[in-house]
LUMLUMDREN-2810 file (N, C-alpha, C; in Angstrom, 1 decimal):
<atoms>
<atom><aa>M</aa><ch>A</ch><at>N</at><xx>0.8</xx><yy>-1.2</yy><zz>0.0</zz></atom>
<atom><aa>M</aa><ch>A</ch><at>CA</at><xx>0.0</xx><yy>0.0</yy><zz>0.0</zz></atom>
<atom><aa>M</aa><ch>A</ch><at>C</at><xx>0.9</xx><yy>1.2</yy><zz>0.0</zz></atom>
<atom><aa>D</aa><ch>A</ch><at>N</at><xx>0.6</xx><yy>2.1</yy><zz>-0.9</zz></atom>
<atom><aa>D</aa><ch>A</ch><at>CA</at><xx>1.5</xx><yy>3.3</yy><zz>-1.0</zz></atom>
<atom><aa>D</aa><ch>A</ch><at>C</at><xx>0.8</xx><yy>4.5</yy><zz>-0.3</zz></atom>
<atom><aa>L</aa><ch>A</ch><at>N</at><xx>1.6</xx><yy>5.6</yy><zz>-0.2</zz></atom>
<atom><aa>L</aa><ch>A</ch><at>CA</at><xx>1.1</xx><yy>6.8</yy><zz>0.4</zz></atom>
<atom><aa>L</aa><ch>A</ch><at>C</at><xx>0.0</xx><yy>7.5</yy><zz>-0.3</zz></atom>
<atom><aa>E</aa><ch>A</ch><at>N</at><xx>0.0</xx><yy>7.4</yy><zz>-1.6</zz></atom>
<atom><aa>E</aa><ch>A</ch><at>CA</at><xx>-1.0</xx><yy>8.0</yy><zz>-2.5</zz></atom>
<atom><aa>E</aa><ch>A</ch><at>C</at><xx>-2.4</xx><yy>7.3</yy><zz>-2.2</zz></atom>
<atom><aa>F</aa><ch>A</ch><at>N</at><xx>-2.4</xx><yy>6.0</yy><zz>-2.1</zz></atom>
<atom><aa>F</aa><ch>A</ch><at>CA</at><xx>-3.6</xx><yy>5.3</yy><zz>-1.7</zz></atom>
<atom><aa>F</aa><ch>A</ch><at>C</at><xx>-4.1</xx><yy>5.7</yy><zz>-0.4</zz></atom>
<atom><aa>K</aa><ch>A</ch><at>N</at><xx>-3.2</xx><yy>5.7</yy><zz>0.6</zz></atom>
<atom><aa>K</aa><ch>A</ch><at>CA</at><xx>-3.6</xx><yy>6.0</yy><zz>2.0</zz></atom>
<atom><aa>K</aa><ch>A</ch><at>C</at><xx>-4.2</xx><yy>7.5</yy><zz>2.0</zz></atom>
<atom><aa>N</aa><ch>A</ch><at>N</at><xx>-3.6</xx><yy>8.4</yy><zz>1.3</zz></atom>
<atom><aa>N</aa><ch>A</ch><at>CA</at><xx>-4.1</xx><yy>9.7</yy><zz>1.2</zz></atom>
<atom><aa>N</aa><ch>A</ch><at>C</at><xx>-5.5</xx><yy>9.8</yy><zz>0.6</zz></atom>
<atom><aa>K</aa><ch>A</ch><at>N</at><xx>-5.7</xx><yy>9.0</yy><zz>-0.4</zz></atom>
<atom><aa>K</aa><ch>A</ch><at>CA</at><xx>-7.0</xx><yy>8.9</yy><zz>-1.0</zz></atom>
<atom><aa>K</aa><ch>A</ch><at>C</at><xx>-8.1</xx><yy>8.4</yy><zz>0.0</zz></atom>
<atom><aa>I</aa><ch>A</ch><at>N</at><xx>-7.7</xx><yy>7.4</yy><zz>0.7</zz></atom>
<atom><aa>I</aa><ch>A</ch><at>CA</at><xx>-8.7</xx><yy>6.9</yy><zz>1.8</zz></atom>
<atom><aa>I</aa><ch>A</ch><at>C</at><xx>-8.9</xx><yy>8.0</yy><zz>2.8</zz></atom>
<atom><aa>E</aa><ch>A</ch><at>N</at><xx>-7.9</xx><yy>8.6</yy><zz>3.3</zz></atom>
<atom><aa>E</aa><ch>A</ch><at>CA</at><xx>-8.0</xx><yy>9.7</yy><zz>4.3</zz></atom>
<atom><aa>E</aa><ch>A</ch><at>C</at><xx>-8.9</xx><yy>10.8</yy><zz>3.8</zz></atom>
<atom><aa>F</aa><ch>A</ch><at>N</at><xx>-8.8</xx><yy>11.2</yy><zz>2.5</zz></atom>
<atom><aa>F</aa><ch>A</ch><at>CA</at><xx>-9.6</xx><yy>12.2</yy><zz>1.9</zz></atom>
<atom><aa>F</aa><ch>A</ch><at>C</at><xx>-11.1</xx><yy>11.9</yy><zz>2.1</zz></atom>
<atom><aa>Y</aa><ch>A</ch><at>N</at><xx>-11.5</xx><yy>10.6</yy><zz>1.8</zz></atom>
<atom><aa>Y</aa><ch>A</ch><at>CA</at><xx>-12.9</xx><yy>10.2</yy><zz>1.9</zz></atom>
<atom><aa>Y</aa><ch>A</ch><at>C</at><xx>-13.3</xx><yy>10.1</yy><zz>3.4</zz></atom>
<atom><aa>L</aa><ch>A</ch><at>N</at><xx>-12.4</xx><yy>9.6</yy><zz>4.2</zz></atom>
<atom><aa>L</aa><ch>A</ch><at>CA</at><xx>-12.7</xx><yy>9.5</yy><zz>5.6</zz></atom>
<atom><aa>L</aa><ch>A</ch><at>C</at><xx>-13.0</xx><yy>10.9</yy><zz>6.2</zz></atom>
<atom><aa>E</aa><ch>A</ch><at>N</at><xx>-12.2</xx><yy>11.9</yy><zz>5.7</zz></atom>
<atom><aa>E</aa><ch>A</ch><at>CA</at><xx>-12.5</xx><yy>13.3</yy><zz>6.2</zz></atom>
<atom><aa>E</aa><ch>A</ch><at>C</at><xx>-13.9</xx><yy>13.7</yy><zz>5.9</zz></atom>
<atom><aa>K</aa><ch>A</ch><at>N</at><xx>-14.4</xx><yy>13.3</yy><zz>4.8</zz></atom>
<atom><aa>K</aa><ch>A</ch><at>CA</at><xx>-15.8</xx><yy>13.6</yy><zz>4.4</zz></atom>
<atom><aa>K</aa><ch>A</ch><at>C</at><xx>-16.8</xx><yy>13.0</yy><zz>5.3</zz></atom>
<atom><aa>A</aa><ch>A</ch><at>N</at><xx>-16.5</xx><yy>11.8</yy><zz>5.9</zz></atom>
<atom><aa>A</aa><ch>A</ch><at>CA</at><xx>-17.4</xx><yy>11.1</yy><zz>6.8</zz></atom>
<atom><aa>A</aa><ch>A</ch><at>C</at><xx>-17.3</xx><yy>11.6</yy><zz>8.3</zz></atom>
<atom><aa>R</aa><ch>A</ch><at>N</at><xx>-16.1</xx><yy>12.1</yy><zz>8.6</zz></atom>
<atom><aa>R</aa><ch>A</ch><at>CA</at><xx>-15.9</xx><yy>12.4</yy><zz>10.0</zz></atom>
<atom><aa>R</aa><ch>A</ch><at>C</at><xx>-16.8</xx><yy>13.5</yy><zz>10.6</zz></atom>
<atom><aa>P</aa><ch>A</ch><at>N</at><xx>-17.2</xx><yy>14.5</yy><zz>9.9</zz></atom>
<atom><aa>P</aa><ch>A</ch><at>CA</at><xx>-18.1</xx><yy>15.5</yy><zz>10.5</zz></atom>
<atom><aa>P</aa><ch>A</ch><at>C</at><xx>-19.4</xx><yy>14.9</yy><zz>10.9</zz></atom>
<atom><aa>F</aa><ch>A</ch><at>N</at><xx>-19.9</xx><yy>13.9</yy><zz>10.1</zz></atom>
<atom><aa>F</aa><ch>A</ch><at>CA</at><xx>-21.2</xx><yy>13.3</yy><zz>10.4</zz></atom>
<atom><aa>F</aa><ch>A</ch><at>C</at><xx>-21.1</xx><yy>12.4</yy><zz>11.6</zz></atom>
<atom><aa>L</aa><ch>A</ch><at>N</at><xx>-19.9</xx><yy>11.7</yy><zz>11.8</zz></atom>
<atom><aa>L</aa><ch>A</ch><at>CA</at><xx>-19.7</xx><yy>10.9</yy><zz>12.9</zz></atom>
<atom><aa>L</aa><ch>A</ch><at>C</at><xx>-19.5</xx><yy>11.7</yy><zz>14.2</zz></atom>
<atom><aa>A</aa><ch>A</ch><at>N</at><xx>-18.9</xx><yy>12.9</yy><zz>14.0</zz></atom>
<atom><aa>A</aa><ch>A</ch><at>CA</at><xx>-18.6</xx><yy>13.7</yy><zz>15.2</zz></atom>
<atom><aa>A</aa><ch>A</ch><at>C</at><xx>-19.9</xx><yy>14.3</yy><zz>15.8</zz></atom>
<atom><aa>I</aa><ch>A</ch><at>N</at><xx>-20.9</xx><yy>14.4</yy><zz>15.0</zz></atom>
<atom><aa>I</aa><ch>A</ch><at>CA</at><xx>-22.2</xx><yy>14.9</yy><zz>15.5</zz></atom>
<atom><aa>I</aa><ch>A</ch><at>C</at><xx>-22.7</xx><yy>14.1</yy><zz>16.7</zz></atom>
<atom><aa>D</aa><ch>A</ch><at>N</at><xx>-22.4</xx><yy>12.8</yy><zz>16.7</zz></atom>
<atom><aa>D</aa><ch>A</ch><at>CA</at><xx>-22.8</xx><yy>11.9</yy><zz>17.8</zz></atom>
<atom><aa>D</aa><ch>A</ch><at>C</at><xx>-21.6</xx><yy>11.5</yy><zz>18.6</zz></atom>
<atom><aa>G</aa><ch>A</ch><at>N</at><xx>-20.5</xx><yy>12.3</yy><zz>18.5</zz></atom>
<atom><aa>G</aa><ch>A</ch><at>CA</at><xx>-19.3</xx><yy>12.0</yy><zz>19.4</zz></atom>
<atom><aa>G</aa><ch>A</ch><at>C</at><xx>-18.5</xx><yy>10.9</yy><zz>19.0</zz></atom>
<atom><aa>G</aa><ch>A</ch><at>N</at><xx>-18.5</xx><yy>10.6</yy><zz>17.7</zz></atom>
<atom><aa>G</aa><ch>A</ch><at>CA</at><xx>-17.7</xx><yy>9.4</yy><zz>17.2</zz></atom>
<atom><aa>G</aa><ch>A</ch><at>C</at><xx>-16.7</xx><yy>9.9</yy><zz>16.1</zz></atom>
<atom><aa>G</aa><ch>A</ch><at>N</at><xx>-15.9</xx><yy>8.9</yy><zz>15.6</zz></atom>
<atom><aa>G</aa><ch>A</ch><at>CA</at><xx>-14.9</xx><yy>9.1</yy><zz>14.6</zz></atom>
<atom><aa>G</aa><ch>A</ch><at>C</at><xx>-14.5</xx><yy>7.8</yy><zz>13.9</zz></atom>
<atom><aa>V</aa><ch>A</ch><at>N</at><xx>-13.6</xx><yy>7.9</yy><zz>13.0</zz></atom>
<atom><aa>V</aa><ch>A</ch><at>CA</at><xx>-13.1</xx><yy>6.8</yy><zz>12.3</zz></atom>
<atom><aa>V</aa><ch>A</ch><at>C</at><xx>-11.6</xx><yy>6.9</yy><zz>12.0</zz></atom>
<atom><aa>E</aa><ch>A</ch><at>N</at><xx>-10.9</xx><yy>5.8</yy><zz>12.1</zz></atom>
<atom><aa>E</aa><ch>A</ch><at>CA</at><xx>-9.5</xx><yy>5.8</yy><zz>11.8</zz></atom>
<atom><aa>E</aa><ch>A</ch><at>C</at><xx>-9.1</xx><yy>4.7</yy><zz>10.9</zz></atom>
<atom><aa>Y</aa><ch>A</ch><at>N</at><xx>-8.2</xx><yy>5.0</yy><zz>10.0</zz></atom>
<atom><aa>Y</aa><ch>A</ch><at>CA</at><xx>-7.6</xx><yy>4.0</yy><zz>9.1</zz></atom>
<atom><aa>Y</aa><ch>A</ch><at>C</at><xx>-6.7</xx><yy>3.1</yy><zz>9.9</zz></atom>
<atom><aa>V</aa><ch>A</ch><at>N</at><xx>-6.9</xx><yy>1.8</yy><zz>9.7</zz></atom>
<atom><aa>V</aa><ch>A</ch><at>CA</at><xx>-6.0</xx><yy>0.8</yy><zz>10.3</zz></atom>
<atom><aa>V</aa><ch>A</ch><at>C</at><xx>-5.1</xx><yy>0.1</yy><zz>9.3</zz></atom>
<atom><aa>D</aa><ch>A</ch><at>N</at><xx>-5.7</xx><yy>-0.5</yy><zz>8.3</zz></atom>
<atom><aa>D</aa><ch>A</ch><at>CA</at><xx>-4.9</xx><yy>-1.3</yy><zz>7.3</zz></atom>
<atom><aa>D</aa><ch>A</ch><at>C</at><xx>-5.7</xx><yy>-1.5</yy><zz>6.0</zz></atom>
<atom><aa>F</aa><ch>A</ch><at>N</at><xx>-5.0</xx><yy>-1.9</yy><zz>5.0</zz></atom>
<atom><aa>F</aa><ch>A</ch><at>CA</at><xx>-5.6</xx><yy>-2.3</yy><zz>3.8</zz></atom>
<atom><aa>F</aa><ch>A</ch><at>C</at><xx>-5.0</xx><yy>-3.6</yy><zz>3.3</zz></atom>
<atom><aa>E</aa><ch>A</ch><at>N</at><xx>-5.8</xx><yy>-4.6</yy><zz>3.2</zz></atom>
<atom><aa>E</aa><ch>A</ch><at>CA</at><xx>-5.4</xx><yy>-6.0</yy><zz>2.8</zz></atom>
<atom><aa>E</aa><ch>A</ch><at>C</at><xx>-5.5</xx><yy>-6.0</yy><zz>1.3</zz></atom>
<atom><aa>D</aa><ch>A</ch><at>N</at><xx>-4.4</xx><yy>-5.7</yy><zz>0.6</zz></atom>
<atom><aa>D</aa><ch>A</ch><at>CA</at><xx>-4.4</xx><yy>-5.5</yy><zz>-0.8</zz></atom>
<atom><aa>D</aa><ch>A</ch><at>C</at><xx>-4.9</xx><yy>-6.7</yy><zz>-1.6</zz></atom>
<atom><aa>E</aa><ch>A</ch><at>N</at><xx>-4.5</xx><yy>-7.9</yy><zz>-1.2</zz></atom>
<atom><aa>E</aa><ch>A</ch><at>CA</at><xx>-4.8</xx><yy>-9.1</yy><zz>-2.0</zz></atom>
<atom><aa>E</aa><ch>A</ch><at>C</at><xx>-6.3</xx><yy>-9.3</yy><zz>-2.0</zz></atom>
<atom><aa>R</aa><ch>A</ch><at>N</at><xx>-7.0</xx><yy>-8.9</yy><zz>-0.9</zz></atom>
<atom><aa>R</aa><ch>A</ch><at>CA</at><xx>-8.4</xx><yy>-9.2</yy><zz>-0.8</zz></atom>
<atom><aa>R</aa><ch>A</ch><at>C</at><xx>-9.3</xx><yy>-7.9</yy><zz>-1.1</zz></atom>
<atom><aa>G</aa><ch>A</ch><at>N</at><xx>-8.6</xx><yy>-6.8</yy><zz>-1.1</zz></atom>
<atom><aa>G</aa><ch>A</ch><at>CA</at><xx>-9.3</xx><yy>-5.5</yy><zz>-1.3</zz></atom>
<atom><aa>G</aa><ch>A</ch><at>C</at><xx>-10.1</xx><yy>-5.1</yy><zz>-0.1</zz></atom>
<atom><aa>V</aa><ch>A</ch><at>N</at><xx>-9.6</xx><yy>-5.4</yy><zz>1.1</zz></atom>
<atom><aa>V</aa><ch>A</ch><at>CA</at><xx>-10.4</xx><yy>-5.2</yy><zz>2.3</zz></atom>
<atom><aa>V</aa><ch>A</ch><at>C</at><xx>-9.7</xx><yy>-4.0</yy><zz>3.0</zz></atom>
<atom><aa>L</aa><ch>A</ch><at>N</at><xx>-10.5</xx><yy>-2.9</yy><zz>3.2</zz></atom>
<atom><aa>L</aa><ch>A</ch><at>CA</at><xx>-10.0</xx><yy>-1.8</yy><zz>4.0</zz></atom>
<atom><aa>L</aa><ch>A</ch><at>C</at><xx>-10.5</xx><yy>-2.0</yy><zz>5.5</zz></atom>
<atom><aa>V</aa><ch>A</ch><at>N</at><xx>-9.5</xx><yy>-1.9</yy><zz>6.4</zz></atom>
<atom><aa>V</aa><ch>A</ch><at>CA</at><xx>-9.8</xx><yy>-2.1</yy><zz>7.8</zz></atom>
<atom><aa>V</aa><ch>A</ch><at>C</at><xx>-9.8</xx><yy>-0.7</yy><zz>8.5</zz></atom>
<atom><aa>L</aa><ch>A</ch><at>N</at><xx>-10.9</xx><yy>-0.4</yy><zz>9.2</zz></atom>
<atom><aa>L</aa><ch>A</ch><at>CA</at><xx>-11.1</xx><yy>0.8</yy><zz>9.9</zz></atom>
<atom><aa>L</aa><ch>A</ch><at>C</at><xx>-11.4</xx><yy>0.6</yy><zz>11.4</zz></atom>
<atom><aa>R</aa><ch>A</ch><at>N</at><xx>-11.2</xx><yy>1.6</yy><zz>12.2</zz></atom>
<atom><aa>R</aa><ch>A</ch><at>CA</at><xx>-11.6</xx><yy>1.6</yy><zz>13.6</zz></atom>
<atom><aa>R</aa><ch>A</ch><at>C</at><xx>-12.6</xx><yy>2.7</yy><zz>13.8</zz></atom>
<atom><aa>L</aa><ch>A</ch><at>N</at><xx>-13.7</xx><yy>2.4</yy><zz>14.4</zz></atom>
<atom><aa>L</aa><ch>A</ch><at>CA</at><xx>-14.7</xx><yy>3.4</yy><zz>14.8</zz></atom>
<atom><aa>L</aa><ch>A</ch><at>C</at><xx>-14.3</xx><yy>3.8</yy><zz>16.2</zz></atom>
<atom><aa>T</aa><ch>A</ch><at>N</at><xx>-14.3</xx><yy>5.1</yy><zz>16.5</zz></atom>
<atom><aa>T</aa><ch>A</ch><at>CA</at><xx>-13.9</xx><yy>5.6</yy><zz>17.8</zz></atom>
<atom><aa>T</aa><ch>A</ch><at>C</at><xx>-15.0</xx><yy>6.4</yy><zz>18.4</zz></atom>
<atom><aa>G</aa><ch>A</ch><at>N</at><xx>-14.7</xx><yy>6.8</yy><zz>19.7</zz></atom>
<atom><aa>G</aa><ch>A</ch><at>CA</at><xx>-15.7</xx><yy>7.5</yy><zz>20.5</zz></atom>
<atom><aa>G</aa><ch>A</ch><at>C</at><xx>-17.0</xx><yy>6.8</yy><zz>20.6</zz></atom>
<atom><aa>N</aa><ch>A</ch><at>N</at><xx>-18.1</xx><yy>7.5</yy><zz>20.5</zz></atom>
<atom><aa>N</aa><ch>A</ch><at>CA</at><xx>-19.4</xx><yy>6.9</yy><zz>20.7</zz></atom>
<atom><aa>N</aa><ch>A</ch><at>C</at><xx>-19.7</xx><yy>5.9</yy><zz>19.6</zz></atom>
<atom><aa>C</aa><ch>A</ch><at>N</at><xx>-19.1</xx><yy>6.0</yy><zz>18.5</zz></atom>
<atom><aa>C</aa><ch>A</ch><at>CA</at><xx>-19.3</xx><yy>5.0</yy><zz>17.4</zz></atom>
<atom><aa>C</aa><ch>A</ch><at>C</at><xx>-18.7</xx><yy>3.7</yy><zz>17.7</zz></atom>
<atom><aa>A</aa><ch>A</ch><at>N</at><xx>-17.7</xx><yy>3.6</yy><zz>18.5</zz></atom>
<atom><aa>A</aa><ch>A</ch><at>CA</at><xx>-17.1</xx><yy>2.3</yy><zz>18.8</zz></atom>
<atom><aa>A</aa><ch>A</ch><at>C</at><xx>-18.0</xx><yy>1.3</yy><zz>19.4</zz></atom>
<atom><aa>D</aa><ch>A</ch><at>N</at><xx>-18.9</xx><yy>1.8</yy><zz>20.3</zz></atom>
<atom><aa>D</aa><ch>A</ch><at>CA</at><xx>-19.8</xx><yy>0.8</yy><zz>21.0</zz></atom>
<atom><aa>D</aa><ch>A</ch><at>C</at><xx>-21.3</xx><yy>1.0</yy><zz>20.6</zz></atom>
<atom><aa>C</aa><ch>A</ch><at>N</at><xx>-21.5</xx><yy>1.8</yy><zz>19.6</zz></atom>
<atom><aa>C</aa><ch>A</ch><at>CA</at><xx>-22.9</xx><yy>2.1</yy><zz>19.2</zz></atom>
<atom><aa>C</aa><ch>A</ch><at>C</at><xx>-23.6</xx><yy>0.8</yy><zz>18.6</zz></atom>
<atom><aa>P</aa><ch>A</ch><at>N</at><xx>-24.8</xx><yy>0.5</yy><zz>19.0</zz></atom>
<atom><aa>P</aa><ch>A</ch><at>CA</at><xx>-25.5</xx><yy>-0.7</yy><zz>18.3</zz></atom>
<atom><aa>P</aa><ch>A</ch><at>C</at><xx>-25.7</xx><yy>-0.5</yy><zz>16.9</zz></atom>
<atom><aa>L</aa><ch>A</ch><at>N</at><xx>-25.7</xx><yy>0.8</yy><zz>16.4</zz></atom>
<atom><aa>L</aa><ch>A</ch><at>CA</at><xx>-25.9</xx><yy>1.0</yy><zz>15.0</zz></atom>
<atom><aa>L</aa><ch>A</ch><at>C</at><xx>-24.6</xx><yy>1.2</yy><zz>14.2</zz></atom>
<atom><aa>S</aa><ch>A</ch><at>N</at><xx>-23.5</xx><yy>0.8</yy><zz>14.8</zz></atom>
<atom><aa>S</aa><ch>A</ch><at>CA</at><xx>-22.2</xx><yy>1.0</yy><zz>14.2</zz></atom>
<atom><aa>S</aa><ch>A</ch><at>C</at><xx>-22.0</xx><yy>0.3</yy><zz>12.8</zz></atom>
<atom><aa>M</aa><ch>A</ch><at>N</at><xx>-22.6</xx><yy>-0.9</yy><zz>12.8</zz></atom>
<atom><aa>M</aa><ch>A</ch><at>CA</at><xx>-22.4</xx><yy>-1.7</yy><zz>11.5</zz></atom>
<atom><aa>M</aa><ch>A</ch><at>C</at><xx>-23.2</xx><yy>-1.0</yy><zz>10.4</zz></atom>
<atom><aa>M</aa><ch>A</ch><at>N</at><xx>-24.4</xx><yy>-0.4</yy><zz>10.7</zz></atom>
<atom><aa>M</aa><ch>A</ch><at>CA</at><xx>-25.2</xx><yy>0.3</yy><zz>9.7</zz></atom>
<atom><aa>M</aa><ch>A</ch><at>C</at><xx>-24.4</xx><yy>1.5</yy><zz>9.3</zz></atom>
<atom><aa>T</aa><ch>A</ch><at>N</at><xx>-23.8</xx><yy>2.2</yy><zz>10.2</zz></atom>
<atom><aa>T</aa><ch>A</ch><at>CA</at><xx>-23.0</xx><yy>3.4</yy><zz>9.9</zz></atom>
<atom><aa>T</aa><ch>A</ch><at>C</at><xx>-21.8</xx><yy>3.0</yy><zz>9.0</zz></atom>
<atom><aa>L</aa><ch>A</ch><at>N</at><xx>-21.2</xx><yy>1.9</yy><zz>9.3</zz></atom>
<atom><aa>L</aa><ch>A</ch><at>CA</at><xx>-20.1</xx><yy>1.4</yy><zz>8.5</zz></atom>
<atom><aa>L</aa><ch>A</ch><at>C</at><xx>-20.5</xx><yy>1.0</yy><zz>7.1</zz></atom>
<atom><aa>R</aa><ch>A</ch><at>N</at><xx>-21.6</xx><yy>0.2</yy><zz>7.0</zz></atom>
<atom><aa>R</aa><ch>A</ch><at>CA</at><xx>-22.0</xx><yy>-0.3</yy><zz>5.7</zz></atom>
<atom><aa>R</aa><ch>A</ch><at>C</at><xx>-22.7</xx><yy>0.8</yy><zz>4.8</zz></atom>
<atom><aa>A</aa><ch>A</ch><at>N</at><xx>-23.7</xx><yy>1.4</yy><zz>5.4</zz></atom>
<atom><aa>A</aa><ch>A</ch><at>CA</at><xx>-24.5</xx><yy>2.3</yy><zz>4.6</zz></atom>
<atom><aa>A</aa><ch>A</ch><at>C</at><xx>-23.9</xx><yy>3.7</yy><zz>4.4</zz></atom>
<atom><aa>G</aa><ch>A</ch><at>N</at><xx>-22.9</xx><yy>4.0</yy><zz>5.3</zz></atom>
<atom><aa>G</aa><ch>A</ch><at>CA</at><xx>-22.3</xx><yy>5.3</yy><zz>5.2</zz></atom>
<atom><aa>G</aa><ch>A</ch><at>C</at><xx>-20.9</xx><yy>5.3</yy><zz>4.6</zz></atom>
<atom><aa>I</aa><ch>A</ch><at>N</at><xx>-20.0</xx><yy>4.8</yy><zz>5.5</zz></atom>
<atom><aa>I</aa><ch>A</ch><at>CA</at><xx>-18.6</xx><yy>4.8</yy><zz>5.2</zz></atom>
<atom><aa>I</aa><ch>A</ch><at>C</at><xx>-18.2</xx><yy>3.9</yy><zz>4.0</zz></atom>
<atom><aa>E</aa><ch>A</ch><at>N</at><xx>-18.7</xx><yy>2.6</yy><zz>4.1</zz></atom>
<atom><aa>E</aa><ch>A</ch><at>CA</at><xx>-18.4</xx><yy>1.7</yy><zz>3.0</zz></atom>
<atom><aa>E</aa><ch>A</ch><at>C</at><xx>-18.9</xx><yy>2.2</yy><zz>1.7</zz></atom>
<atom><aa>R</aa><ch>A</ch><at>N</at><xx>-20.1</xx><yy>2.7</yy><zz>1.6</zz></atom>
<atom><aa>R</aa><ch>A</ch><at>CA</at><xx>-20.7</xx><yy>3.1</yy><zz>0.4</zz></atom>
<atom><aa>R</aa><ch>A</ch><at>C</at><xx>-19.8</xx><yy>4.3</yy><zz>-0.2</zz></atom>
<atom><aa>L</aa><ch>A</ch><at>N</at><xx>-19.4</xx><yy>5.2</yy><zz>0.7</zz></atom>
<atom><aa>L</aa><ch>A</ch><at>CA</at><xx>-18.6</xx><yy>6.3</yy><zz>0.2</zz></atom>
<atom><aa>L</aa><ch>A</ch><at>C</at><xx>-17.3</xx><yy>5.8</yy><zz>-0.4</zz></atom>
<atom><aa>I</aa><ch>A</ch><at>N</at><xx>-16.6</xx><yy>4.9</yy><zz>0.3</zz></atom>
<atom><aa>I</aa><ch>A</ch><at>CA</at><xx>-15.3</xx><yy>4.4</yy><zz>-0.1</zz></atom>
<atom><aa>I</aa><ch>A</ch><at>C</at><xx>-15.5</xx><yy>3.6</yy><zz>-1.4</zz></atom>
<atom><aa>L</aa><ch>A</ch><at>N</at><xx>-16.5</xx><yy>2.7</yy><zz>-1.5</zz></atom>
<atom><aa>L</aa><ch>A</ch><at>CA</at><xx>-16.6</xx><yy>1.8</yy><zz>-2.6</zz></atom>
<atom><aa>L</aa><ch>A</ch><at>C</at><xx>-17.0</xx><yy>2.6</yy><zz>-3.9</zz></atom>
<atom><aa>N</aa><ch>A</ch><at>N</at><xx>-17.7</xx><yy>3.7</yy><zz>-3.7</zz></atom>
<atom><aa>N</aa><ch>A</ch><at>CA</at><xx>-18.1</xx><yy>4.5</yy><zz>-4.9</zz></atom>
<atom><aa>N</aa><ch>A</ch><at>C</at><xx>-16.9</xx><yy>5.4</yy><zz>-5.4</zz></atom>
<atom><aa>N</aa><ch>A</ch><at>N</at><xx>-15.8</xx><yy>5.5</yy><zz>-4.6</zz></atom>
<atom><aa>N</aa><ch>A</ch><at>CA</at><xx>-14.8</xx><yy>6.4</yy><zz>-5.0</zz></atom>
<atom><aa>N</aa><ch>A</ch><at>C</at><xx>-13.4</xx><yy>5.8</yy><zz>-5.1</zz></atom>
<atom><aa>V</aa><ch>A</ch><at>N</at><xx>-13.2</xx><yy>4.6</yy><zz>-4.5</zz></atom>
<atom><aa>V</aa><ch>A</ch><at>CA</at><xx>-11.8</xx><yy>4.0</yy><zz>-4.5</zz></atom>
<atom><aa>V</aa><ch>A</ch><at>C</at><xx>-11.9</xx><yy>2.6</yy><zz>-5.0</zz></atom>
<atom><aa>S</aa><ch>A</ch><at>N</at><xx>-11.5</xx><yy>2.4</yy><zz>-6.3</zz></atom>
<atom><aa>S</aa><ch>A</ch><at>CA</at><xx>-11.7</xx><yy>1.2</yy><zz>-7.0</zz></atom>
<atom><aa>S</aa><ch>A</ch><at>C</at><xx>-11.0</xx><yy>0.0</yy><zz>-6.4</zz></atom>
<atom><aa>E</aa><ch>A</ch><at>N</at><xx>-9.9</xx><yy>0.2</yy><zz>-5.7</zz></atom>
<atom><aa>E</aa><ch>A</ch><at>CA</at><xx>-9.1</xx><yy>-0.8</yy><zz>-5.1</zz></atom>
<atom><aa>E</aa><ch>A</ch><at>C</at><xx>-9.8</xx><yy>-1.5</yy><zz>-4.0</zz></atom>
<atom><aa>V</aa><ch>A</ch><at>N</at><xx>-10.7</xx><yy>-0.9</yy><zz>-3.3</zz></atom>
<atom><aa>V</aa><ch>A</ch><at>CA</at><xx>-11.4</xx><yy>-1.4</yy><zz>-2.2</zz></atom>
<atom><aa>V</aa><ch>A</ch><at>C</at><xx>-12.7</xx><yy>-2.1</yy><zz>-2.6</zz></atom>
<atom><aa>R</aa><ch>A</ch><at>N</at><xx>-12.8</xx><yy>-3.4</yy><zz>-2.1</zz></atom>
<atom><aa>R</aa><ch>A</ch><at>CA</at><xx>-14.0</xx><yy>-4.2</yy><zz>-2.4</zz></atom>
<atom><aa>R</aa><ch>A</ch><at>C</at><xx>-14.9</xx><yy>-4.4</yy><zz>-1.2</zz></atom>
<atom><aa>R</aa><ch>A</ch><at>N</at><xx>-14.3</xx><yy>-4.2</yy><zz>0.0</zz></atom>
<atom><aa>R</aa><ch>A</ch><at>CA</at><xx>-15.1</xx><yy>-4.3</yy><zz>1.3</zz></atom>
<atom><aa>R</aa><ch>A</ch><at>C</at><xx>-14.4</xx><yy>-3.5</yy><zz>2.4</zz></atom>
<atom><aa>V</aa><ch>A</ch><at>N</at><xx>-15.2</xx><yy>-3.1</yy><zz>3.3</zz></atom>
<atom><aa>V</aa><ch>A</ch><at>CA</at><xx>-14.7</xx><yy>-2.3</yy><zz>4.5</zz></atom>
<atom><aa>V</aa><ch>A</ch><at>C</at><xx>-15.1</xx><yy>-3.1</yy><zz>5.7</zz></atom>
<atom><aa>E</aa><ch>A</ch><at>N</at><xx>-14.1</xx><yy>-3.4</yy><zz>6.6</zz></atom>
<atom><aa>E</aa><ch>A</ch><at>CA</at><xx>-14.3</xx><yy>-4.1</yy><zz>7.8</zz></atom>
<atom><aa>E</aa><ch>A</ch><at>C</at><xx>-13.9</xx><yy>-3.2</yy><zz>9.0</zz></atom>
<atom><aa>K</aa><ch>A</ch><at>N</at><xx>-14.4</xx><yy>-3.5</yy><zz>10.2</zz></atom>
<atom><aa>K</aa><ch>A</ch><at>CA</at><xx>-13.9</xx><yy>-2.7</yy><zz>11.4</zz></atom>
<atom><aa>K</aa><ch>A</ch><at>C</at><xx>-13.3</xx><yy>-3.6</yy><zz>12.4</zz></atom>
<atom><aa>V</aa><ch>A</ch><at>N</at><xx>-12.4</xx><yy>-3.0</yy><zz>13.1</zz></atom>
<atom><aa>V</aa><ch>A</ch><at>CA</at><xx>-11.8</xx><yy>-3.7</yy><zz>14.2</zz></atom>
<atom><aa>V</aa><ch>A</ch><at>C</at><xx>-12.3</xx><yy>-3.2</yy><zz>15.5</zz></atom>
<atom><aa>N</aa><ch>A</ch><at>N</at><xx>-12.3</xx><yy>-3.9</yy><zz>16.6</zz></atom>
<atom><aa>N</aa><ch>A</ch><at>CA</at><xx>-12.9</xx><yy>-3.5</yy><zz>17.9</zz></atom>
<atom><aa>N</aa><ch>A</ch><at>C</at><xx>-11.9</xx><yy>-3.2</yy><zz>19.0</zz></atom>
<atom><aa>Y</aa><ch>A</ch><at>N</at><xx>-10.7</xx><yy>-2.8</yy><zz>18.6</zz></atom>
<atom><aa>Y</aa><ch>A</ch><at>CA</at><xx>-9.7</xx><yy>-2.5</yy><zz>19.7</zz></atom>
<atom><aa>Y</aa><ch>A</ch><at>C</at><xx>-9.3</xx><yy>-1.1</yy><zz>19.6</zz></atom>
</atoms>
């Protein structure tokens, strides 16, 4: 994974962060599994333990990333 790719991901995460911050949450880049096309993120703040976090991840963040970053095929979250 190169710096240009990570910067592209961060660009789109920055678009999502204000919406997450409304509820006291956030999102962080963790890893990209290039061979599988899986982007790994960490939800932070109130989003980390929210019962709707998977909906936020799938309907919000994943949709934004998949529509704009062709290398990514799926977005997953870690819980640490």
